[in-house]
N, C-alpha and C positions, 0 to 999 in steps of 0.2 A: 521434225521440229517440235510436232505435237507430243510426240513420245517423251522427248527431252524435256517439255514443259512439265507433264504430268509427273516426270521422275523427279524434278527439283521441288515441285509441291509436296510430292511424298516426304522428301527429305526434311522439307520445312516442318511439316506436322508431326513428323518423328522426334525431330529437335524441339518443337514447342512441348510435345508431350513430356519427353524427358527433361525440360527444365522445370515445367509444371510440377514434375513428379519430385523436384529435388528443391523446390523453393523452401520447404519447411526444414532443410538441412543445411542451407549454405547463408542465409540471412544473418547479420552479426550487429555488434554494437559500435562498429566503426568502419571507416573505409567506404569503398563503392557500393558495399551492400549493408552500410549503418542505417540507422534511424531516418537521416534526411533522405533515403533512397527507398525507404520501405514502400511506399506509395506507387512507385514505379517499377518495382521488381514484379508486382502481380497487381493486374488490374482490380483483384478482389480486396485488395488492401487499399484503395484509394482513400478511404478516411484517414490513414496514417500522414497523409499530406494534405487532403482537403476538408477534414473534420473541424468542427467549431465546439466540440466538447471532449476535448482529447485529454488524456492523463498520461504522466503525473503533472501535478500542479505545484506551485508554490502557493502555501498559506498566508495569505496577506492579513494583517490585523484590521485594516479598515474595511474588510471585505467581510469579516466574521457577525454572523447575525444568530442571537441566542433565541432558541426556539423552546419555549417551555413545553410544548407537546410531544417532544422528543422522548421515546420510551428507553428502558433498559435494553441492551442487546442481551438474546437469549440463545444459548449453545447447549445441544443435547450432551449428555454426559457419556454417552458410549464410546468405546474405544474403538478406533479403526487401524486396518492392516492396509499396507500398500507396498509401493516400490518407489525407493529413492534413486532417480537417474540423473547422471550427466548428459545433457542433451547436445552439448557443444557450445550452446548460448547461455544455459542457465543450469542450476541445480533444482530440480523438481520432483516434488513427492507428489504420487496421483495414487488415489484410493481404489482398492479392490473393487471392480464392478458388481462381483457376486456376493459383496460382504453382507451378511444377515441385518447387520444395524448399521444405518447409516446416521450421520450428524446432520441434525436439520440447525438452521441458523435463522432467527427470527427476531422481532421486537425492533428497537431502534428506529429507522427512517423506512424500515421494510414494510410493505403491505402483504407481502407473500412470506411462505416459507422457502428456504433455499437449502438445497442439499449440498453439503461440503464436497469437493471434486479433487482439489491440488493445492499444493502449496510452492511459490516460487522463491528463490533466494536471490536477492540483489545483494553485492557487496563491492566494497572498492579493495584496491591493493593498498591504500593507505587509510588511516583512521579519519582522514578529513574529507573522505568522499565516499559513496556508496549507495546511499538510499537514494530514491527515484522521487518521491515528494520531498518537500523542502518545508521548514517552517522559518519565515522570516529570512530566507535566502540562505538557511543552514542546513547542511547536509549531514546525516548521520553515517556512521561506518557501514551501516547495513540496512536492509528493508527486507521483512518476511510479509509475503502477500498470500491470504489464504481467499480462494476463489471459490465460489458455490454457484449454483444454477437455479432458477425459479423452478421449482419440482412441482408446484401447483398448475403451472400453464404450459410447461414443456418437458419433454422426455429425457434429455440429456444436454449436456454441456454444448455440443456440436449445433444442436437446434437452438438453444437459448441465447447463444452469444451473438445471433443474428437479430434477436427480438427484443422489443421492448420490454424494459424491467427484467431482462434475463438473465443478468449475473450481478451478484454481489463480491466486491473486494474488500478485504479486511486488511487493513496495513498496520503491523507492528514494526516500529522503529528500533533497530538494533544498536545497544551501546557495547563497548567493550568493558568489561567487569566482571567481578566474581559472581557467577550465576548461584541461584539459590532452587534450581529446578532440576530435579533427578529426571523427570519425564523428558526434557528435553534434549538430554544427553541420550536418549533413544535414536535420536537423529544425528546429533553431533558427533557421536562415536562411529559413525558409520561414514563420516567424509572421506577417510582414508581409503575405503572401498570403491570408491566412485571417482579414482583420480583422472581417467581418460574417459573420452567422448564414448558414448554408447553402454558405458559401465553402468550396473545396477545392482542394487542390494535391497532385499526385502526388510521391511519392518513391520512388526508385529505389535498388535495391541497399544497402539499409540492414544493417549487421552488427550483428545484436542483440546478441550477447554482447559485443562491445566497448563496449556502452553501460554495462555494469555495473560498480560499483564493484570495487576489487582486494581481495577477501575472500570467504573462505569462512564467515565467522561469520554466524549469522542467528538470528532468533526466528522462533517459528512457533506458530500456533495455529488452531482450528477457528472460522470466522466466515461471513459473508456477502459478497455484492456490496455495494457503498457506495452504489449508485445503484438507483432502483426496477427490479424489484420486489423487492431484498433478500433473494434467495435463500439459505438458509442451506445452500450447497452448497459453500463456498469453502474451500480451505486457503490460509492466508495465510502467507507467508514475507516477513519485513523484515530486510533486509540490515544489517550492523552499521557500514556506512560510508556517507556520502552520495555523491551526485554534485554536481558544481559547474556553476553556470550565471553568466554574467558579467552585472554590473550593465546591461549595455547590452542583453544578451539577454532579461533579466528586465523591463527597460523596455518592449521590443516585445512581450512577453507581455502586459503589462499594458494594451496598447492594443486589445485584441481586446474587442469588444463583443458583447452577448447579441441584438441585434436586427440588422435590415437595413441598408443604407448609408442610406435614406430615414428609418427610424426605429431608430436605433442602440441606443436604451434605456440601460441601464447596462453597465457594464463586465463582462465575463465572469469576472474573479477572484473572490476569496471564495466559490469553488465547492467548499467542504467540508462533508460531513456532519457534524454534531456527534459525539462520542465516545459510545459506547454502553456500557450496563452489562456488565461481564464474566461477571456470574451464574456465578461458581464454575469458569468454564473454566480450564484448564490452559496456561499459555504456556511452552513448552518453549524451549530454546536448547542450541546446540552449543557455546557458550563457556564455557570449562571455568573457573568461578570458584572451584573449589576447587585450583587451582594454590596451592602452599604450601610452605614449608620445614618439615621434619620434623627433630626433634632426638630423640636416643634411639634404640633398637630398636623394632622392631614388636612385642615381646614385653612392652614396658611402656608403662602409659598415658602420653599426651603431652599438652602444651599446645599445642594448635594454633594458629598465628596467626589473628587474625581477617581475614577477606576482606572487601574493600569494592568497591563500583561507585564509580567517582570521574572527575572530569574530568581527562584528562590534555593539557595544552596543545599537546603536540608531537605528537599523534595525531588522526587523522580519526575515530576510532571513537567511535560514538553511545554505546556502553556498553563502559567499560574496567575492566580489573582490575588492583587493587594492593593491596599488603598493608601492615599496620601492625603495629608491636610488639605484644604481647599485653599488654604492662605499660600502655600507653597507652590514653587514652579514644577512643571512637568517633570522635569529630570530629578527632583527629590521625591524619591520613592522609598517607603518604609514598609516591612513586610506587615502582614495583617495580624490584627490582634484576635484572640478568641472570640471577643464581642462581635467584632467586624464580621468573622468569618459565619458566626451563627445567624448573623441578621439577614434578612434576604427581602427582596422587593421585585416584582415581575413587571411593574406598571410600565416601563419602557425596555421593549425587547433588544432595541438597536444599541450596540455599544458608542458610548459619546467620549472622544477624546482618548480613544484606547491606542495603546502601542504594545507591541508583542516582543518578548526576547525569550531565548532559548534556555532552559535547565543547563546551568554548567555544572561539570565535574571535575 
């Protein structure tokens, strides 16, 4: 009986070891191994179910706080080389470890320099879904996330993802349209090379900074990685302009599969974690939504114009600022004039009576 018990215990240990070794391989975005079960699959991923600072989130207009001390985001101009891989859960680009030139990310809300490490591609099988973060409950066709680790305090991503201030996540919303970025094609042209799980393709001399949208406006908050184990060590930066991918490139992206060529399984798309509760976290921005025209002198009380977030048809901004006449109702929104755009004040950093809308195309 004693020998039988030892034999059963040995089998259990071997089984647990085998399962733990495959955890990274079989978590998914749906079913019994989907986001609702990540924290139960692996005890080390418990934050996925128990965390209070999880990502992604929906950006709510009444939670935005203008922070005049937020700086511009800085990216090194170095080119990077790495490997684009279909992991079965996502399409991921990882930079070469022995690269001579690494790209550092600094500025903005960051107190340290972060070394760029990888890119995750999240996208939907239809244009009305795909991004992980949402703007006023609006979902974009896709979202590209650039991850870096705190190189001043930690040695690598594996160490940093468990530590305070360990990770930065840069979020780029993706719209379907005609792109004007030849450098982005270094990645999109390789989509058909990584159709099946485990497939990889080398990408050389990628100028990371040129992939970014032409803006220094952004939103930022404290959150987590959006894949297991959901470590709450990430500073998120969401740029206020999207990047573009053509219909043909999006079609090629949607041909990627979760499985091998013999058993392709389901498409790789729809790989977005649901939005998580904000739990009273502050979402800061460097977008000065208090730009407004003032009448009278500073010595007298004034009737400030109501400021609104609104859709601007001629702009690519995710969040736009415009002013309306104070005598009009909140629903009567007009685009800003040049005079209104150029006048600024930072006397009250909290948005008053703001509402958020998404840029429509």
